[in-house]
N, C-alpha and C positions, 0 to 999 in steps of 0.2 A: 347245870347250865347258867350262863351269865348272859346278861344284856346290858346296855349302857342308855339312859334315857337324859342325857345332858340336851339334846335340842327338843325334848318332850314338857318342858317347864311352861305354865300357862302365860301368856302375854300380862302386860299390867294393864289393869283397867282403866277405862276412858275416865278422866276425872273432868266433872261437872262443878262450875262456881255456882253458888246459891245464896245469894244475899240473904241476911237474917234481918227480921225487923223487930222492934221492941213493941211495947202494949200501946204505945203513944203514936204507932205509926211510923216512927222514925227508923231508918234504915240503921242497922247497929253492923257488927262487923263481919267480913266474909266469911263463911263456912265453904269448906270444900268435902261435896260427896260422890262417893264412886256409882257409877251407873255402868254395869257390865253389858259390852254390846252382845248381841245374839250369838255371832260367830264365837266369841270368847267363851258364853255359855256352853256353848256344842263342844267345844276343845277341852273344857274343864271336865264335863261330861265322859269325855272320849278318855280322858287322861284316868279318872276315877275309875272306870271301869277297867282299862286295863292294868292299873294296881292292884284290882281286886283278882283278877285273874292269874297274876303271878303271884299273889301271895297263896292262892289256891293250888296253884302248879308247882310251888316251889321254886320258882326260879328267883337268883340271887342276882342283885345289881352289882357290879365291877367295873372298876374303871380300865378302860381300854388303853395298854401301853403299846403306842404303834413304834414299827421300827424306823430308827433315824440312823442315815449314814454317818459312820464314826467322822467326828472332826479330825483333819490334820493339818500339821503346821505346812503354812504354804512355801513354796519354792521363789523367793524374791530375787529381782536383780541385784541388791546388795551382798546375796549370799554367792553370786556366781563365782568369785575370786576362789573361794574355798571349797564349793561344792562340786564334787563328781558325778556325773549323770552315766548311768548305766543302762546299756540296750542290748539286744540281741534277738535271735529268732530266725536270722534269714543265715544263707552262706558265709565263710570265712572270708570270701573274695569282696562281697555284699559290704560286711559289717567294717574292713579296713577302709573301703573307700568313705562310707559313711562317718567315719572313724575321723577321716581328714575332712570333710565337710564341716562338721561340727567344732572341730579345733579350729579350723579357719575362720569362722564364726565368732571365735574366742571362748568357747565354753572348754571345760577341762570335762573328759568323758574316757568311759572305757568300755568295751564289748566283752559283755561275758561269755565266756567259753562253750563252745557247743555240747549242750545236754549228754549227760553219759546215763548209765544204768542208777548208779550211786544217787545221783538227783532224781532220777525215778523214785526210788526208794522213800527219799527225803519227803519228796511230794506226798505219796502215800503216808507217811507217818503224820505229818503234820496237817495235811488238808481234809476234807473231806471225801467220804467216800461214793463211789459211784460217778467220777470223774473221767473223763476220757485221758488217754495218755498223753496228748501234747501239754494239759493242764498239769499233770504231774511232773513231766519233763520240764517244763519253761519254769514252773514255779519251784520245783524241787532246786532247781539250777541257780536260782538268785538265792535262796538260801543256803547252799552251800557255797555260793561266792563269798557272801559275808560271812560264814563261818569261818571259812579261809582268813579273811582279813582278821578276824578276833583270833585266829591262831597263831598268827603272823607278829601279833604284839597290839594290834589296835583295839583299845576299848570300845564297849559295845555302845556306848553314849556316843563317842566320837564318830562310829561309823553310822549311827541313825541322823546323826546333825550333819554331816558332811557328804552323804550320798543320796541319791534320790534313782529310781527307776521309771524308765520311759520305755511304756507299752502302747499297743494296738488294744483297743475295745469294741465293741458291736454290742446291740440287741440283736434278737432273733432267734428262732427257734431250737438252736443246737447251745451247747455249755459254753461255747464262747464268750456270750453274754455274762458267763458268772466268773471269768476270769480276776476279774479286778476284787472280787469278795474271797475269790480263793487266796490271792498273792496275799491280801490282810490277813486273813484267818492264819495261814501257814507263818507268816512273820510273827503274830502275836505268839502262836503256839511255840515257835522257835526262840523266843524271847527277844525278838527285834521289833516288839510293839511299837508304833509311831514312826516307823520306816516308812519315808514318803513314796508312793506309787502316782506317778503323772500316767494318766489314760486318754490317749488320742481316738476321739471316736472316731468311726469312719463317718458319721453324721453329726454335726454338733462342735468338732473341733476339741481343743486341747481342753481337760478338766484342771484347771488351776486357778489361783487368783488372777483376776485379770489387770488390777492395778502392781505397777511394777513388775510385773512378771519376771520369774528368772529364767523361762525357756520361751523366747519372744516368737510368736509365730507370725513374722512377717514375710514378704515376697522371697528376700533372700533365704530366709529358712527353707521355705518351700521349694525354690530353685535347686539350691543345694543338696537336696535330701533329693529331689526327684533326679537331677543328673546323676549322682551317686547311685542309685539304684538302677539308672538305666545303664550306666558303664559298666556296673556290677554283672548285669544281665547277658549284655555283650561278650564281657570277657569270659564269663563262665561257659557259654555255648561254645566259644572258640576253643575253650581248653576240652571239652566233651567231644570235640569232634577231632580233634588231632590226637590227643592222647592214645586211642585204640591202635593207631598207624604209626606211633613213633619209632625209629628204628633204635635210637640209643634209649633203652629204658630207664625213665625218670626226668628225661630232658624236659618234659612238656611242664613238669611241675615246678624242676628248677627256674626255669623262663617265664612261668605264671607268677613266682613270687618275685622275682625282680620287677614284672611289669605290674603288680599291683602296689608295691612300694612306689614306684614310680608315680603311677596313678594318684596315691593317697597322696604323696607331695604336691601332684600338682595341683588338686581341688582343695589342698589346706592352702596353698600360697594364693589361691584366687581372690582377687580384690572385688569386691561388689562395686556396680557402677554408682557414681556419685556426681552431680553437678559440680564443678570446681571453676575456677579460673573468672573470667568476663563474662561468662554464660551464668555463672551461678550469681554474680552480682546482679546482671538482669533480672535474672527469675524471681531473685530474693525482694525485688520490688514488689510483686504481686505474690503475696503469701499464700494466696487461695491456689493460686497455679502451680506453686513451688512442688508441692507433693506429687502433682500428675504429673509435671515434667521428670520427674525423676524415676516415678513409677513408669513411664514411657521408655526412658533411656533404658533401664533393668532389663522392661521385655525385649526392646531392639538387639540390646546384646547378647541377649540367651537365644535370639532368633538367628543372629547374624554373626555371632562373635566365631573365633576358630582357636580359641584355647585350648577345647577340650577336642575337637576334631583334629588338631595338630597334635595334641599327645596322645590319641588313637593310630595314627598315621604311625608315629614311632613307635607305638607298640606294634602293630601291624607289621613293621620291619622285624623287630624282635622275633615275633613269633615265626615269621617266613623262614629264619635262618633254622629252623627246625626241621630236620631230614624224614619223611614219612614214606612208607611203604603202603600203596593203596591197593596192591592186589591181593592182600588178605580179606579173608570172607569172615566179615563180621554182620550177625543180624542186628539190626536198628530195632532197641525197645523203647517205646516213647512211655514217659512215666506222667501219669494225671494220678487224679484221688484229692484228698484231703488238702488245704494248704500248706501247713505245716508240715505233715508227713512227706509231700511230695518234692519239701524243699529242703529240709534239714539234711545234713551229710554225715551224721552220728547213728549213735546208737538208737535214737528214736524212732529209724526206720530200718533196724537192722544193719546197717551200713550197706543200703543194696546198692548204691551206685557203685563202690569200688568192689562189691561180690560181682555185679555182672561184669565188669569190666575183667574181673579175674577170670569168669567163666567165658570169656571171649566175645562177649557184644558190645555193641555202640550205644552209649545211652543219649536218648535226646529228652535233654531237662526242658522245664517249664520255666518260662520268665516270670517275672514278678509283673512285668509289663502287661501280659495277659489278664492279671487281677485288677489291675488299675482300669483296664479298659473294658471289662464285665462291670465293673461298678459304675462307669459313666454311661455305659449303654443300660442297665438296668435303671439307674435313675431317667431317663430318655423314655423308657418304655413307661414306668410309673406316671410320667408326667402327660403322656399321650393318653394312658388309660384313664385318668381322672379328670381329662380335658371336659370342661361344662359341668364339674361337681365342683363346688366351691366350698371350702371348708370353714373359713371364717368371715364369709359375707354372704347374704342372699342370691341366688341367682338373677341373673336381670330378667325384668318381664318383657315381652314382645315389644314394646314399644319404646323401652329404655335403649335408644339407639348409641348414644354417649357410653352407656354404661356396659354395652356389650362388645364396644370397640374397645374400650379400656381393659376390659378383661381377655379379649384376644389379642390385644398388644403385650398383655402380662405374660401369658400363655407361650406366644412365639418368641419373646425375650429371653425367658429362662429355657427353653427348648433351643434355642440360638445359641445361647452363651454356652450350652453343655457340648453341642455340635462343635462350635468353635473349640473348646478345649480337648475334644475328642481328636479333631483334626491337626491340630497345634503337637499334642501329645505323639502321635503317629509321624508328623513331621520330623519332630527332633529325634525319635527311635530312628528313622530312617537315614536321617543326616549324619548321625553318630555310627550307625550301622555301612553306611557307603567308607567312611573312614578306614574301616577295617575290610574294604572291597568285597563288600556285601556276604561276608562269611558266615556271621550270624543269621539264624531263618528269622523272616518277618514274623510281626504279629498276627497271629490268625483273625480273619475277619468275623468279628461278633456278630455281624447279621447272617453271616452264613452258618456259623455254630447255632444260631438261635434256630434257624430253617431246618438244620437237621436233626437238633436236639427234640424241639418243641412236639413233635408228634408222641416221642415216648415219655417225654417228662416235661410237664408243663413248665415253660421259660419265665411265666411268673412267680413261680413256687421259690421262695428266699431259702435262704440256710445253706451255710456250706458254701460249695462252688456251684449249685443250684443245678441245671441243666448244663452247666459244662463237662460235667465226667461223662455222661452220655453223649453229648456232642463231639467231643474229642474223639472219643473211640472210635464213632463212624468215620469223621473228619481225615484222622491219620491212617486208619484202615483202609479206607475206600480210595483215599486220594493216593495210593500207592507212597506214603512218606516213612512207614515202618513195617517191620514183620510182626510185632507183636505190642501189643497196649497192656502194661503193667499198673494198675491202679492200687496206690498205697494209703490207706486210712484207717484212724485210728479204730481199736476195739471199741464195739458200740456205738460207733458215730451216728448219728441218726439221719442226717440230710446223705450220708453216703451208702448207708443200709437201703434207704429208698433208691437211690442210683442203682446200687445191686439189682435190686428188684426189675427196675425197667430193662437193665442190660440184659436178661435171661430173653424178652423179647427182640432185643438188638443183633444178640448173637444166633438168634433163630432166623432171624432175615439175610444176614450176611453170613452165610455157612463159611467163608474161608478166612474169617477173623479169628485170630489168637487173641484173647482177652483174658487175664487173670486178676482177680481182684485180691489183695492180700491186707489182712488185719494185722496191725502192729500194735505191739504193747511193750511192757519191760521184759518180758519172757516170750519163748518161743522161736527165737531165731533161727534154730535148727530145722525146725518143721517148715518157716516159712522160707528158708534158702530151699529144703527140699522140695517144694511145690512149686518155685520159681525155676528151677534145676527142668523138671519135668517140662513144664510150658516152653521153655527156651529150647529144650530140645527138639521140638517141632518148629521153632523158629530159625534153628540152625539147618534143620533139613531143607526147608523152604529157600533159604538163603542160599545154601549151597545146589538146589537145582538151580534157582535162577543164575548162580554164577557159571555153574556148567552149560545152560544153554546158550548165554551171552557169548562165551568163550567158542563154541561150536559155531556160532551166526559169526563170528568176526574171521573166523577161517584160519585163525593164528593157535599155536601152542603158549601156555603160559610162559617158557621159557623164551621164546621169542616176543612176547610182548614186554618182559623183564629187559631184555637185551635192549630192547626199542628205549625202554623207560633209561637205560643207563647212560644211551648216547644221547638224551635230552634230559640233563640234571634240573630244567625248570619245572619237569612233571614230580619230581620229589619235593617240591615245595607246598607247604599247608595253604598257602594263599591261591595257588593256582585253582582257577574254575572248572570245575569238572561239571557239564551239563546234565541236568536231570531228564533222563529220558521216561515217556509214558510208559508204564507197564514196567518198568525197572526200578525196584526198590534201593537195593544195598549201594553203599558207596563204591565198593570192589567191582560189582558187577558193570554199573555206570563208567567206572574207570576202566574197564575193559574194552567197553563198549566205545568208549570216546578214543582210545588210543588204537582200535582196530579202525577206526576212522580216518587217523592220522598217517596211520602205517600205509593203509591203501592210497591216500592222498599223494605223499612222499612217493609211492611208489609208480602213480600215473605222473608225477610231474618228472621224475628221472627218465622215464620211458619216453616221454615228450619233449625233454631235453637233448636226448641219444638221437630222436627222429631228425630233431633242429641241425644237429651237428653233421648227420650223414647229409642229408639235403643241401647245406653248405657247402661241403667238400665236394659234392656233384657237381 
């Protein structure tokens, strides 16, 4: 056993000045005498006793080697021209548009391809044991990309010097907090020691050198990334709503490719607001106000500019050219679960979205925007919970009115800023959504999700998606928005495992709910698909029964409905708004109900017109 006694050394003794005297009584040279204090004597005695006990018990004093984070070369502004930023982890739609945003800001960048099983195997080979599969897939994917660069003829040192990887990070109860360490370990083990990883923390900003930073985290950067993610969410939602009903197979993907390329160019060519002309001359006379004026200008341009909404209206018209047949019976499957597993569109979640569509389902995907709103909501909740508990200063006494008012103002100020951020984010989402004729789904209300999920899963519990997995299951099933909820999570994911435990109580209470959790890994695809098929079979039965009942209530045959649709081509357009009826879930069933109402209305108007003709002739 070992111990460290660096802090156990006795203090210096008190120095007392004593003047010496000669035999004649004259003062001689000054002598210095040490007189230990009582406290020092006690410390010395304690140290002697401790040392005696250590010798008797056989302890050995050793130096403590504390862990220090490895130093790495910073990414500086002077390196921007020759350094490529690598990023990934979302859908290809998000990544293509984010690529445009970064290029528009002057960065060289590349999106790392969607991870495959080979990436998973590399992650296991070069990383630690016991990690979750998103770690293995994403870490291994970076290593695989760098290896391919080397295979193409690029020198390893050139790769290390001319590339950096930009990714998200966090701290918390799940293994997501270990991602940075895993990246560094795998890069070192695979021979790319020294490769730079820039970590953007959920709280704390970007981990990089502050002076002359290569990646400048300013307002233009945040607005560019935010707009790119929102646009990616909305386009992704539209594609998953149109594809199951397309008449010409593959047309949706073809149009989607064109639209994403177009949006990439739009966001790349976007020029951030700058004060110019005579106004710039006026503002520059007041240097302290110049920065604020430009900041306000950027903000107002974001709130009221028409650049992105105009581009999305063009995309709307292009998507609306796809012919759809909504008389098909498609059970709606809502995807929830761990963030990465529910977002990726590859082998990391067994290609589950493509599989569901092949099996005849309509997939309801989860936008990144929900996660952003969740983080804002959780921050507000934390501030409310800590009200009155001051971490860095003493609480105000009863008579300290001024101090109390200052603390209350600080609390309300922080809470108010987050509330404004929450409202602005939702406003921008809905403004972009409006440009697509409100086809994409609205963001789910976080306060409603908290109300639904909290009785089963404490909404203060952090890690993963927190209470969202439980709350979404209740919300989407109980509100009649989907036939089945499929929760995708990594094998052994702690927060998702906790959610699964709570889901048993949820399923017990809501008997008609079809809920299936699937743990994903690098293997087991056939077993996972088999389980999904069985649950999807129940959802199909539910969707067919619903469709048949609505058709019966409409009073028309399916052929009559199709004939009416053929006579009214606008009903074959994706952007045609089909109302959502209470108690009706499927798009096909809602469409039949709506068309039935149109057919009856047209029949009544024809009869009425005929009666008017008869009366006029009489």
